Jmol script that loads the backbone (N, CA, C; Angstrom):
load data "model"
ATOM      1  N   UNK A   1     -24.284  18.001  -7.974  1.00  0.00           N
ATOM      2  CA  UNK A   1     -23.433  17.224  -7.541  1.00  0.00           C
ATOM      3  C   UNK A   1     -22.018  17.470  -8.910  1.00  0.00           C
ATOM      4  N   UNK A   2     -22.825  17.711  -9.676  1.00  0.00           N
ATOM      5  CA  UNK A   2     -22.208  18.001 -10.934  1.00  0.00           C
ATOM      6  C   UNK A   2     -21.707  19.493 -11.369  1.00  0.00           C
ATOM      7  N   UNK A   3     -20.617  20.172 -11.653  1.00  0.00           N
ATOM      8  CA  UNK A   3     -20.280  21.006 -11.767  1.00  0.00           C
ATOM      9  C   UNK A   3     -19.196  21.646 -13.070  1.00  0.00           C
ATOM     10  N   UNK A   4     -19.071  23.019 -13.113  1.00  0.00           N
ATOM     11  CA  UNK A   4     -18.365  23.611 -14.678  1.00  0.00           C
ATOM     12  C   UNK A   4     -16.426  22.760 -13.460  1.00  0.00           C
ATOM     13  N   UNK A   5     -15.975  22.078 -14.425  1.00  0.00           N
ATOM     14  CA  UNK A   5     -14.748  21.416 -14.479  1.00  0.00           C
ATOM     15  C   UNK A   5     -13.876  22.421 -14.590  1.00  0.00           C
ATOM     16  N   UNK A   6     -12.300  22.314 -13.784  1.00  0.00           N
ATOM     17  CA  UNK A   6     -11.343  23.255 -13.927  1.00  0.00           C
ATOM     18  C   UNK A   6     -11.418  22.737 -15.706  1.00  0.00           C
ATOM     19  N   UNK A   7      -9.933  23.423 -16.124  1.00  0.00           N
ATOM     20  CA  UNK A   7      -8.845  22.797 -17.183  1.00  0.00           C
ATOM     21  C   UNK A   7      -8.430  21.539 -16.587  1.00  0.00           C
ATOM     22  N   UNK A   8      -8.136  21.851 -15.222  1.00  0.00           N
ATOM     23  CA  UNK A   8      -6.889  20.591 -15.262  1.00  0.00           C
ATOM     24  C   UNK A   8      -7.699  19.038 -14.660  1.00  0.00           C
ATOM     25  N   UNK A   9      -9.125  19.264 -14.184  1.00  0.00           N
ATOM     26  CA  UNK A   9     -10.197  18.109 -13.768  1.00  0.00           C
ATOM     27  C   UNK A   9     -10.525  17.485 -15.313  1.00  0.00           C
ATOM     28  N   UNK A  10     -10.614  18.499 -16.176  1.00  0.00           N
ATOM     29  CA  UNK A  10     -10.978  17.961 -17.593  1.00  0.00           C
ATOM     30  C   UNK A  10     -10.393  17.182 -18.495  1.00  0.00           C
ATOM     31  N   UNK A  11      -8.921  17.930 -18.144  1.00  0.00           N
ATOM     32  CA  UNK A  11      -8.116  16.895 -18.894  1.00  0.00           C
ATOM     33  C   UNK A  11      -6.932  15.880 -18.348  1.00  0.00           C
ATOM     34  N   UNK A  12      -7.729  15.612 -16.478  1.00  0.00           N
ATOM     35  CA  UNK A  12      -7.651  14.584 -16.392  1.00  0.00           C
ATOM     36  C   UNK A  12      -8.987  13.490 -16.397  1.00  0.00           C
ATOM     37  N   UNK A  13     -10.034  14.103 -16.486  1.00  0.00           N
ATOM     38  CA  UNK A  13     -11.015  13.259 -16.536  1.00  0.00           C
ATOM     39  C   UNK A  13     -11.353  12.244 -17.929  1.00  0.00           C
ATOM     40  N   UNK A  14     -10.341  13.005 -18.642  1.00  0.00           N
ATOM     41  CA  UNK A  14     -10.138  12.334 -20.292  1.00  0.00           C
ATOM     42  C   UNK A  14      -9.257  11.941 -20.068  1.00  0.00           C
ATOM     43  N   UNK A  15      -8.532  11.805 -19.181  1.00  0.00           N
ATOM     44  CA  UNK A  15      -7.614  10.446 -19.359  1.00  0.00           C
ATOM     45  C   UNK A  15      -7.675   8.764 -18.287  1.00  0.00           C
ATOM     46  N   UNK A  16      -8.927   9.321 -17.926  1.00  0.00           N
ATOM     47  CA  UNK A  16      -9.349   8.277 -16.554  1.00  0.00           C
ATOM     48  C   UNK A  16     -10.181   7.627 -17.366  1.00  0.00           C
ATOM     49  N   UNK A  17     -11.219   8.169 -18.146  1.00  0.00           N
ATOM     50  CA  UNK A  17     -13.146   7.662 -18.991  1.00  0.00           C
ATOM     51  C   UNK A  17     -12.589   6.943 -19.612  1.00  0.00           C
ATOM     52  N   UNK A  18     -13.823   5.790 -19.926  1.00  0.00           N
ATOM     53  CA  UNK A  18     -13.803   5.005 -20.895  1.00  0.00           C
ATOM     54  C   UNK A  18     -13.023   3.732 -21.040  1.00  0.00           C
ATOM     55  N   UNK A  19     -12.592   3.840 -19.709  1.00  0.00           N
ATOM     56  CA  UNK A  19     -11.443   2.350 -19.336  1.00  0.00           C
ATOM     57  C   UNK A  19      -9.771   2.739 -20.030  1.00  0.00           C
ATOM     58  N   UNK A  20      -9.729   4.619 -20.623  1.00  0.00           N
ATOM     59  CA  UNK A  20      -8.468   4.756 -21.339  1.00  0.00           C
ATOM     60  C   UNK A  20      -7.171   4.668 -20.212  1.00  0.00           C
ATOM     61  N   UNK A  21      -7.118   4.452 -19.093  1.00  0.00           N
ATOM     62  CA  UNK A  21      -6.737   4.198 -18.160  1.00  0.00           C
ATOM     63  C   UNK A  21      -6.383   2.620 -17.226  1.00  0.00           C
ATOM     64  N   UNK A  22      -5.129   2.905 -18.050  1.00  0.00           N
ATOM     65  CA  UNK A  22      -4.884   1.116 -17.828  1.00  0.00           C
ATOM     66  C   UNK A  22      -6.353   0.085 -18.003  1.00  0.00           C
ATOM     67  N   UNK A  23      -6.508   0.387 -18.282  1.00  0.00           N
ATOM     68  CA  UNK A  23      -8.682  -0.613 -18.647  1.00  0.00           C
ATOM     69  C   UNK A  23      -9.129  -0.017 -17.360  1.00  0.00           C
ATOM     70  N   UNK A  24      -9.109   0.331 -15.810  1.00  0.00           N
ATOM     71  CA  UNK A  24      -9.459   0.601 -15.074  1.00  0.00           C
ATOM     72  C   UNK A  24     -10.935   1.266 -15.523  1.00  0.00           C
ATOM     73  N   UNK A  25     -12.058   1.040 -14.340  1.00  0.00           N
ATOM     74  CA  UNK A  25     -13.371   2.160 -15.170  1.00  0.00           C
ATOM     75  C   UNK A  25     -13.612   2.686 -13.650  1.00  0.00           C
ATOM     76  N   UNK A  26     -13.545   3.688 -14.107  1.00  0.00           N
ATOM     77  CA  UNK A  26     -13.413   5.725 -13.418  1.00  0.00           C
ATOM     78  C   UNK A  26     -15.615   5.361 -13.116  1.00  0.00           C
ATOM     79  N   UNK A  27     -15.047   6.383 -12.110  1.00  0.00           N
ATOM     80  CA  UNK A  27     -16.752   7.094 -12.399  1.00  0.00           C
ATOM     81  C   UNK A  27     -16.727   8.587 -12.447  1.00  0.00           C
ATOM     82  N   UNK A  28     -17.050   9.316 -12.405  1.00  0.00           N
ATOM     83  CA  UNK A  28     -16.729  10.953 -11.761  1.00  0.00           C
ATOM     84  C   UNK A  28     -18.267  10.443 -10.828  1.00  0.00           C
ATOM     85  N   UNK A  29     -17.582  11.924 -10.144  1.00  0.00           N
ATOM     86  CA  UNK A  29     -18.261  12.059  -8.862  1.00  0.00           C
ATOM     87  C   UNK A  29     -19.703  10.800  -8.261  1.00  0.00           C
ATOM     88  N   UNK A  30     -19.453  10.207  -8.471  1.00  0.00           N
ATOM     89  CA  UNK A  30     -19.932   8.766  -8.470  1.00  0.00           C
ATOM     90  C   UNK A  30     -20.525   9.257  -6.795  1.00  0.00           C
ATOM     91  N   UNK A  31     -22.003   8.848  -6.795  1.00  0.00           N
ATOM     92  CA  UNK A  31     -22.736   8.796  -4.921  1.00  0.00           C
ATOM     93  C   UNK A  31     -22.574   7.731  -4.979  1.00  0.00           C
ATOM     94  N   UNK A  32     -22.743   8.403  -3.351  1.00  0.00           N
ATOM     95  CA  UNK A  32     -22.236   6.515  -2.388  1.00  0.00           C
ATOM     96  C   UNK A  32     -23.448   5.365  -2.418  1.00  0.00           C
ATOM     97  N   UNK A  33     -24.329   6.100  -2.162  1.00  0.00           N
ATOM     98  CA  UNK A  33     -25.697   5.147  -1.749  1.00  0.00           C
ATOM     99  C   UNK A  33     -25.403   4.421  -3.075  1.00  0.00           C
ATOM    100  N   UNK A  34     -25.336   4.874  -4.610  1.00  0.00           N
ATOM    101  CA  UNK A  34     -25.204   3.626  -5.933  1.00  0.00           C
ATOM    102  C   UNK A  34     -24.046   3.170  -6.131  1.00  0.00           C
ATOM    103  N   UNK A  35     -23.343   3.390  -5.123  1.00  0.00           N
ATOM    104  CA  UNK A  35     -21.879   2.660  -5.070  1.00  0.00           C
ATOM    105  C   UNK A  35     -22.015   1.615  -4.993  1.00  0.00           C
ATOM    106  N   UNK A  36     -21.365   0.151  -5.281  1.00  0.00           N
ATOM    107  CA  UNK A  36     -21.649  -1.387  -5.231  1.00  0.00           C
ATOM    108  C   UNK A  36     -20.219  -1.138  -5.705  1.00  0.00           C
ATOM    109  N   UNK A  37     -18.406  -1.304  -5.090  1.00  0.00           N
ATOM    110  CA  UNK A  37     -17.263  -1.767  -5.219  1.00  0.00           C
ATOM    111  C   UNK A  37     -17.374  -1.980  -4.141  1.00  0.00           C
ATOM    112  N   UNK A  38     -15.282  -3.261  -4.540  1.00  0.00           N
ATOM    113  CA  UNK A  38     -15.026  -3.494  -3.471  1.00  0.00           C
ATOM    114  C   UNK A  38     -13.780  -2.679  -2.646  1.00  0.00           C
ATOM    115  N   UNK A  39     -12.930  -1.572  -3.137  1.00  0.00           N
ATOM    116  CA  UNK A  39     -12.989  -0.748  -3.122  1.00  0.00           C
ATOM    117  C   UNK A  39     -13.662   1.049  -3.822  1.00  0.00           C
ATOM    118  N   UNK A  40     -12.780   2.172  -3.095  1.00  0.00           N
ATOM    119  CA  UNK A  40     -13.359   3.517  -3.362  1.00  0.00           C
ATOM    120  C   UNK A  40     -12.052   4.147  -3.559  1.00  0.00           C
ATOM    121  N   UNK A  41     -11.370   4.699  -4.308  1.00  0.00           N
ATOM    122  CA  UNK A  41     -10.354   5.856  -4.799  1.00  0.00           C
ATOM    123  C   UNK A  41     -10.981   7.237  -5.724  1.00  0.00           C
ATOM    124  N   UNK A  42     -10.855   8.157  -4.502  1.00  0.00           N
ATOM    125  CA  UNK A  42     -11.498   9.520  -4.501  1.00  0.00           C
ATOM    126  C   UNK A  42     -10.021  10.495  -5.371  1.00  0.00           C
ATOM    127  N   UNK A  43     -10.352  10.618  -6.065  1.00  0.00           N
ATOM    128  CA  UNK A  43      -9.561  11.500  -6.761  1.00  0.00           C
ATOM    129  C   UNK A  43      -9.800  13.287  -7.324  1.00  0.00           C
ATOM    130  N   UNK A  44      -9.186  13.689  -6.002  1.00  0.00           N
ATOM    131  CA  UNK A  44      -9.579  15.356  -6.105  1.00  0.00           C
ATOM    132  C   UNK A  44      -8.538  17.008  -6.852  1.00  0.00           C
ATOM    133  N   UNK A  45      -8.357  16.934  -7.344  1.00  0.00           N
ATOM    134  CA  UNK A  45      -7.137  17.900  -7.470  1.00  0.00           C
ATOM    135  C   UNK A  45      -8.127  19.426  -7.392  1.00  0.00           C
ATOM    136  N   UNK A  46      -6.975  20.494  -6.596  1.00  0.00           N
ATOM    137  CA  UNK A  46      -7.776  21.113  -5.562  1.00  0.00           C
ATOM    138  C   UNK A  46      -6.551  22.619  -6.171  1.00  0.00           C
ATOM    139  N   UNK A  47      -7.067  23.691  -6.122  1.00  0.00           N
ATOM    140  CA  UNK A  47      -6.319  24.943  -6.800  1.00  0.00           C
ATOM    141  C   UNK A  47      -8.015  25.998  -7.319  1.00  0.00           C
ATOM    142  N   UNK A  48      -7.040  26.904  -7.789  1.00  0.00           N
ATOM    143  CA  UNK A  48      -8.087  27.464  -8.677  1.00  0.00           C
ATOM    144  C   UNK A  48      -9.138  27.929  -8.073  1.00  0.00           C
ATOM    145  N   UNK A  49     -10.406  28.087  -7.845  1.00  0.00           N
ATOM    146  CA  UNK A  49     -11.833  28.530  -7.537  1.00  0.00           C
ATOM    147  C   UNK A  49     -12.005  26.662  -5.816  1.00  0.00           C
ATOM    148  N   UNK A  50     -10.834  26.783  -5.644  1.00  0.00           N
ATOM    149  CA  UNK A  50     -10.442  25.922  -4.521  1.00  0.00           C
ATOM    150  C   UNK A  50      -9.333  26.989  -3.873  1.00  0.00           C
ATOM    151  N   UNK A  51      -9.229  27.768  -3.929  1.00  0.00           N
ATOM    152  CA  UNK A  51      -7.937  28.587  -3.563  1.00  0.00           C
ATOM    153  C   UNK A  51      -7.705  28.973  -1.554  1.00  0.00           C
ATOM    154  N   UNK A  52      -9.208  29.094  -1.126  1.00  0.00           N
ATOM    155  CA  UNK A  52      -9.551  29.837   0.070  1.00  0.00           C
ATOM    156  C   UNK A  52     -10.222  28.191   0.867  1.00  0.00           C
ATOM    157  N   UNK A  53      -9.896  27.207   0.648  1.00  0.00           N
ATOM    158  CA  UNK A  53     -10.623  25.883   1.085  1.00  0.00           C
ATOM    159  C   UNK A  53     -10.246  25.211   1.803  1.00  0.00           C
ATOM    160  N   UNK A  54      -9.175  25.342   2.315  1.00  0.00           N
ATOM    161  CA  UNK A  54      -8.299  24.363   2.742  1.00  0.00           C
ATOM    162  C   UNK A  54      -8.757  23.606   4.002  1.00  0.00           C
ATOM    163  N   UNK A  55      -9.090  24.409   4.827  1.00  0.00           N
ATOM    164  CA  UNK A  55     -10.121  24.004   5.671  1.00  0.00           C
ATOM    165  C   UNK A  55     -11.124  23.158   5.724  1.00  0.00           C
ATOM    166  N   UNK A  56     -12.025  22.730   4.190  1.00  0.00           N
ATOM    167  CA  UNK A  56     -12.892  22.554   3.978  1.00  0.00           C
ATOM    168  C   UNK A  56     -12.584  21.187   3.458  1.00  0.00           C
ATOM    169  N   UNK A  57     -11.764  21.234   2.643  1.00  0.00           N
ATOM    170  CA  UNK A  57     -10.236  19.952   1.394  1.00  0.00           C
ATOM    171  C   UNK A  57     -10.687  19.225   2.947  1.00  0.00           C
ATOM    172  N   UNK A  58      -9.706  19.705   4.209  1.00  0.00           N
ATOM    173  CA  UNK A  58      -9.333  18.817   5.398  1.00  0.00           C
ATOM    174  C   UNK A  58     -10.351  18.293   5.590  1.00  0.00           C
ATOM    175  N   UNK A  59     -11.121  18.737   6.352  1.00  0.00           N
ATOM    176  CA  UNK A  59     -12.582  18.072   6.557  1.00  0.00           C
ATOM    177  C   UNK A  59     -13.260  17.196   5.316  1.00  0.00           C
ATOM    178  N   UNK A  60     -13.553  17.547   4.652  1.00  0.00           N
ATOM    179  CA  UNK A  60     -14.195  16.352   3.777  1.00  0.00           C
ATOM    180  C   UNK A  60     -13.028  15.356   3.458  1.00  0.00           C
ATOM    181  N   UNK A  61     -11.663  15.202   3.294  1.00  0.00           N
ATOM    182  CA  UNK A  61     -10.406  14.453   3.019  1.00  0.00           C
ATOM    183  C   UNK A  61     -10.749  13.198   4.734  1.00  0.00           C
ATOM    184  N   UNK A  62     -11.096  13.730   5.552  1.00  0.00           N
ATOM    185  CA  UNK A  62     -11.289  13.226   6.719  1.00  0.00           C
ATOM    186  C   UNK A  62     -12.423  12.625   6.873  1.00  0.00           C
ATOM    187  N   UNK A  63     -13.284  13.222   6.553  1.00  0.00           N
ATOM    188  CA  UNK A  63     -14.455  12.792   5.952  1.00  0.00           C
ATOM    189  C   UNK A  63     -15.375  11.097   5.042  1.00  0.00           C
ATOM    190  N   UNK A  64     -13.827  11.100   3.789  1.00  0.00           N
ATOM    191  CA  UNK A  64     -13.748  10.336   3.450  1.00  0.00           C
ATOM    192  C   UNK A  64     -13.624   8.974   4.098  1.00  0.00           C
ATOM    193  N   UNK A  65     -12.247   9.294   4.614  1.00  0.00           N
ATOM    194  CA  UNK A  65     -11.529   7.826   4.926  1.00  0.00           C
ATOM    195  C   UNK A  65     -12.325   8.025   6.363  1.00  0.00           C
ATOM    196  N   UNK A  66     -12.904   8.448   6.994  1.00  0.00           N
ATOM    197  CA  UNK A  66     -13.771   7.516   7.759  1.00  0.00           C
ATOM    198  C   UNK A  66     -14.820   6.944   7.212  1.00  0.00           C
ATOM    199  N   UNK A  67     -15.014   7.226   6.268  1.00  0.00           N
ATOM    200  CA  UNK A  67     -15.793   6.163   5.416  1.00  0.00           C
ATOM    201  C   UNK A  67     -15.427   4.836   5.023  1.00  0.00           C
ATOM    202  N   UNK A  68     -14.273   4.890   5.252  1.00  0.00           N
ATOM    203  CA  UNK A  68     -13.213   3.898   4.413  1.00  0.00           C
ATOM    204  C   UNK A  68     -12.704   4.281   3.195  1.00  0.00           C
ATOM    205  N   UNK A  69     -12.622   5.509   2.755  1.00  0.00           N
ATOM    206  CA  UNK A  69     -12.249   5.687   0.867  1.00  0.00           C
ATOM    207  C   UNK A  69     -11.018   6.377   0.896  1.00  0.00           C
ATOM    208  N   UNK A  70     -10.496   5.787   0.041  1.00  0.00           N
ATOM    209  CA  UNK A  70      -8.560   6.243  -0.213  1.00  0.00           C
ATOM    210  C   UNK A  70      -9.310   7.274  -1.230  1.00  0.00           C
ATOM    211  N   UNK A  71      -8.404   8.400  -0.683  1.00  0.00           N
ATOM    212  CA  UNK A  71      -7.933   9.972  -0.842  1.00  0.00           C
ATOM    213  C   UNK A  71      -7.082  10.319  -1.980  1.00  0.00           C
ATOM    214  N   UNK A  72      -6.893  11.068  -2.733  1.00  0.00           N
ATOM    215  CA  UNK A  72      -5.658  11.400  -3.347  1.00  0.00           C
ATOM    216  C   UNK A  72      -5.991  12.946  -3.528  1.00  0.00           C
ATOM    217  N   UNK A  73      -5.142  13.444  -3.178  1.00  0.00           N
ATOM    218  CA  UNK A  73      -5.647  15.102  -3.882  1.00  0.00           C
ATOM    219  C   UNK A  73      -4.287  15.668  -4.604  1.00  0.00           C
ATOM    220  N   UNK A  74      -4.230  16.322  -5.317  1.00  0.00           N
ATOM    221  CA  UNK A  74      -3.298  16.871  -5.850  1.00  0.00           C
ATOM    222  C   UNK A  74      -3.541  18.400  -6.635  1.00  0.00           C
ATOM    223  N   UNK A  75      -2.612  18.925  -6.026  1.00  0.00           N
ATOM    224  CA  UNK A  75      -3.140  21.110  -6.854  1.00  0.00           C
ATOM    225  C   UNK A  75      -2.971  20.820  -8.181  1.00  0.00           C
ATOM    226  N   UNK A  76      -3.417  21.978  -9.044  1.00  0.00           N
ATOM    227  CA  UNK A  76      -3.870  21.858 -10.246  1.00  0.00           C
ATOM    228  C   UNK A  76      -2.393  22.314 -10.573  1.00  0.00           C
ATOM    229  N   UNK A  77      -1.368  23.307  -9.844  1.00  0.00           N
ATOM    230  CA  UNK A  77      -0.560  23.736 -10.410  1.00  0.00           C
ATOM    231  C   UNK A  77       0.492  21.696 -10.813  1.00  0.00           C
ATOM    232  N   UNK A  78      -0.008  21.150  -9.496  1.00  0.00           N
ATOM    233  CA  UNK A  78       1.309  20.245  -9.786  1.00  0.00           C
ATOM    234  C   UNK A  78       0.765  19.071 -10.650  1.00  0.00           C
ATOM    235  N   UNK A  79      -0.855  19.045 -11.303  1.00  0.00           N
ATOM    236  CA  UNK A  79      -0.801  18.131 -12.556  1.00  0.00           C
ATOM    237  C   UNK A  79      -0.357  18.802 -13.629  1.00  0.00           C
ATOM    238  N   UNK A  80      -0.100  20.153 -13.269  1.00  0.00           N
ATOM    239  CA  UNK A  80      -0.277  20.844 -14.897  1.00  0.00           C
ATOM    240  C   UNK A  80       1.777  20.722 -15.102  1.00  0.00           C
ATOM    241  N   UNK A  81       2.276  20.576 -13.986  1.00  0.00           N
ATOM    242  CA  UNK A  81       3.585  20.658 -13.895  1.00  0.00           C
ATOM    243  C   UNK A  81       4.032  18.821 -14.372  1.00  0.00           C
ATOM    244  N   UNK A  82       3.705  17.821 -13.362  1.00  0.00           N
ATOM    245  CA  UNK A  82       4.087  16.525 -13.499  1.00  0.00           C
ATOM    246  C   UNK A  82       2.443  16.206 -14.067  1.00  0.00           C
ATOM    247  N   UNK A  83       2.340  16.075 -14.957  1.00  0.00           N
ATOM    248  CA  UNK A  83       0.784  15.098 -15.639  1.00  0.00           C
ATOM    249  C   UNK A  83       1.559  13.275 -15.069  1.00  0.00           C
ATOM    250  N   UNK A  84       2.423  13.199 -15.879  1.00  0.00           N
ATOM    251  CA  UNK A  84       2.838  11.675 -15.885  1.00  0.00           C
ATOM    252  C   UNK A  84       3.086  11.507 -14.453  1.00  0.00           C
ATOM    253  N   UNK A  85       3.784  12.089 -13.369  1.00  0.00           N
ATOM    254  CA  UNK A  85       4.058  11.466 -12.298  1.00  0.00           C
ATOM    255  C   UNK A  85       2.060  11.732 -11.368  1.00  0.00           C
ATOM    256  N   UNK A  86       1.993  12.591 -11.624  1.00  0.00           N
ATOM    257  CA  UNK A  86      -0.020  12.019 -10.766  1.00  0.00           C
ATOM    258  C   UNK A  86      -0.226  10.821 -11.496  1.00  0.00           C
ATOM    259  N   UNK A  87      -0.589  10.835 -12.707  1.00  0.00           N
ATOM    260  CA  UNK A  87      -0.671   9.169 -12.997  1.00  0.00           C
ATOM    261  C   UNK A  87      -0.298   8.345 -12.851  1.00  0.00           C
ATOM    262  N   UNK A  88       1.210   7.843 -12.615  1.00  0.00           N
ATOM    263  CA  UNK A  88       1.413   7.573 -11.866  1.00  0.00           C
ATOM    264  C   UNK A  88       1.415   7.146 -10.816  1.00  0.00           C
ATOM    265  N   UNK A  89       1.415   7.580  -9.639  1.00  0.00           N
ATOM    266  CA  UNK A  89       0.923   7.567  -7.880  1.00  0.00           C
ATOM    267  C   UNK A  89      -1.010   7.518  -8.316  1.00  0.00           C
ATOM    268  N   UNK A  90      -1.739   7.737  -9.031  1.00  0.00           N
ATOM    269  CA  UNK A  90      -2.991   7.215  -9.055  1.00  0.00           C
ATOM    270  C   UNK A  90      -3.079   5.667  -9.506  1.00  0.00           C
ATOM    271  N   UNK A  91      -2.027   5.342 -10.254  1.00  0.00           N
ATOM    272  CA  UNK A  91      -2.291   4.191 -10.804  1.00  0.00           C
ATOM    273  C   UNK A  91      -1.647   3.221  -9.525  1.00  0.00           C
ATOM    274  N   UNK A  92      -0.052   3.363  -9.480  1.00  0.00           N
ATOM    275  CA  UNK A  92      -0.032   3.150  -7.920  1.00  0.00           C
ATOM    276  C   UNK A  92      -1.044   2.202  -7.041  1.00  0.00           C
ATOM    277  N   UNK A  93      -1.529   3.782  -7.000  1.00  0.00           N
ATOM    278  CA  UNK A  93      -3.210   3.508  -5.496  1.00  0.00           C
ATOM    279  C   UNK A  93      -3.745   3.148  -5.745  1.00  0.00           C
ATOM    280  N   UNK A  94      -4.080   2.617  -7.447  1.00  0.00           N
ATOM    281  CA  UNK A  94      -5.196   1.917  -7.953  1.00  0.00           C
ATOM    282  C   UNK A  94      -4.516  -0.247  -8.064  1.00  0.00           C
ATOM    283  N   UNK A  95      -3.731   0.064  -8.479  1.00  0.00           N
ATOM    284  CA  UNK A  95      -3.063  -0.887  -7.877  1.00  0.00           C
ATOM    285  C   UNK A  95      -3.020  -2.055  -6.642  1.00  0.00           C
ATOM    286  N   UNK A  96      -2.605  -0.986  -5.756  1.00  0.00           N
ATOM    287  CA  UNK A  96      -2.132  -1.212  -4.800  1.00  0.00           C
ATOM    288  C   UNK A  96      -4.075  -1.450  -3.504  1.00  0.00           C
ATOM    289  N   UNK A  97      -4.265  -0.764  -4.209  1.00  0.00           N
ATOM    290  CA  UNK A  97      -5.821  -1.083  -3.684  1.00  0.00           C
ATOM    291  C   UNK A  97      -7.178  -2.234  -4.781  1.00  0.00           C
ATOM    292  N   UNK A  98      -6.143  -2.765  -5.733  1.00  0.00           N
ATOM    293  CA  UNK A  98      -7.106  -3.431  -6.389  1.00  0.00           C
ATOM    294  C   UNK A  98      -7.683  -4.504  -6.073  1.00  0.00           C
ATOM    295  N   UNK A  99      -8.193  -5.512  -5.533  1.00  0.00           N
ATOM    296  CA  UNK A  99      -8.063  -6.901  -5.422  1.00  0.00           C
ATOM    297  C   UNK A  99      -7.021  -7.920  -6.218  1.00  0.00           C
ATOM    298  N   UNK A 100      -6.726  -8.984  -6.535  1.00  0.00           N
ATOM    299  CA  UNK A 100      -6.668  -9.547  -7.138  1.00  0.00           C
ATOM    300  C   UNK A 100      -7.234 -10.234  -7.784  1.00  0.00           C
ATOM    301  N   UNK A 101      -7.177  -9.664  -9.075  1.00  0.00           N
ATOM    302  CA  UNK A 101      -7.661 -10.494  -9.814  1.00  0.00           C
ATOM    303  C   UNK A 101      -8.445 -11.801  -9.922  1.00  0.00           C
ATOM    304  N   UNK A 102      -6.887 -13.053  -9.595  1.00  0.00           N
ATOM    305  CA  UNK A 102      -7.772 -14.308  -9.201  1.00  0.00           C
ATOM    306  C   UNK A 102      -7.268 -14.456  -7.942  1.00  0.00           C
ATOM    307  N   UNK A 103      -8.341 -15.300  -7.744  1.00  0.00           N
ATOM    308  CA  UNK A 103      -8.051 -15.582  -6.173  1.00  0.00           C
ATOM    309  C   UNK A 103      -7.084 -16.838  -5.880  1.00  0.00           C
ATOM    310  N   UNK A 104      -6.635 -16.551  -4.967  1.00  0.00           N
ATOM    311  CA  UNK A 104      -5.246 -17.396  -4.569  1.00  0.00           C
ATOM    312  C   UNK A 104      -6.127 -19.000  -4.414  1.00  0.00           C
ATOM    313  N   UNK A 105      -5.583 -19.900  -4.833  1.00  0.00           N
ATOM    314  CA  UNK A 105      -5.562 -21.334  -4.825  1.00  0.00           C
ATOM    315  C   UNK A 105      -6.148 -21.835  -3.710  1.00  0.00           C
ATOM    316  N   UNK A 106      -7.258 -23.006  -3.688  1.00  0.00           N
ATOM    317  CA  UNK A 106      -7.307 -22.847  -2.409  1.00  0.00           C
ATOM    318  C   UNK A 106      -6.577 -24.116  -1.427  1.00  0.00           C
ATOM    319  N   UNK A 107      -6.308 -24.460  -0.638  1.00  0.00           N
ATOM    320  CA  UNK A 107      -6.259 -24.976   0.154  1.00  0.00           C
ATOM    321  C   UNK A 107      -6.342 -26.653   0.056  1.00  0.00           C
ATOM    322  N   UNK A 108      -7.769 -26.731  -0.302  1.00  0.00           N
ATOM    323  CA  UNK A 108      -8.079 -27.954   0.349  1.00  0.00           C
ATOM    324  C   UNK A 108      -7.994 -28.607  -0.830  1.00  0.00           C
ATOM    325  N   UNK A 109      -7.626 -29.887  -0.975  1.00  0.00           N
ATOM    326  CA  UNK A 109      -7.382 -30.811  -1.547  1.00  0.00           C
ATOM    327  C   UNK A 109      -6.290 -31.428  -2.118  1.00  0.00           C
ATOM    328  N   UNK A 110      -5.273 -30.212  -1.374  1.00  0.00           N
ATOM    329  CA  UNK A 110      -3.774 -30.058  -1.858  1.00  0.00           C
ATOM    330  C   UNK A 110      -2.875 -31.228  -1.350  1.00  0.00           C
ATOM    331  N   UNK A 111      -3.461 -32.320  -0.817  1.00  0.00           N
ATOM    332  CA  UNK A 111      -2.627 -32.854  -0.114  1.00  0.00           C
ATOM    333  C   UNK A 111      -2.531 -33.511   1.293  1.00  0.00           C
TER     334      UNK A 111
END
end "model"
wireframe off; spacefill off
backbone 0.3
color backbone group
C-alpha cells in the first residue's frame, strides 16, 4: 500500500498531517478494515506516474464511492498551479461532510 510519493503528494501530505490543516486529523493510505469514522474523504493526486491510468482511476473512484466514500481527485499540475484553490476545495468538502461538533438540542422538555 505504501509507495513513493510524488513531489506534489509530499507537499500535500505536509499540509494535511499532524492536524496542520484547520486542526483536522488526516490519515495517509488508511486501511478500510481498521478505519472507524463517521465519514471518509479520499484525496488523490493524479499525473506523473499515473499518466496512462485514467481507466483504472475511474474504476477505483467508482468502487470507493460505492463504499460510501467521497473522492476528490486533482491533477498534479492543478496542485502545482493552484495549491491554495485545491486546499480550499478539500476544506470545503471536509466541512460539508463533518458532523456538527455539537448535537442539536433535544426537543424533549422544551414545552
